[in-house]
C-alpha angles and dihedrals in degrees: 000000000000128000091250092051091050090046090052092051092048089050088053091052091048091050102040107027102026094034092222102157114207127135098234120353104215124217089256095051111128118226093216104035102032101032100027093227122164121221088259091054091047088052088052089051090052090051090052091047091051090049095046096047095035092234137123116233126201118276116255097028091135086070094053107033121082108152137051090239092058090052093047090050092049093050091046092050092047093049092049092050089048090056094050 
């Protein structure tokens, strides 16, 4: 799956499941500053991403991730390692 496909699916999760309303979350959008998410809400987003992509992300990512691009890169990396 490409970066842009992953980004689109994460945008869908943000819009529909997290109810974060923003026209087009860019890759550089910050979860805390731009979306106003708390660490708990970011953890909920990560849970939804794991469920949607059928992957398992590292524990404690809510402490290290701050932008959409970082999450897209992490999902892309995890999916590629799953295929290997």
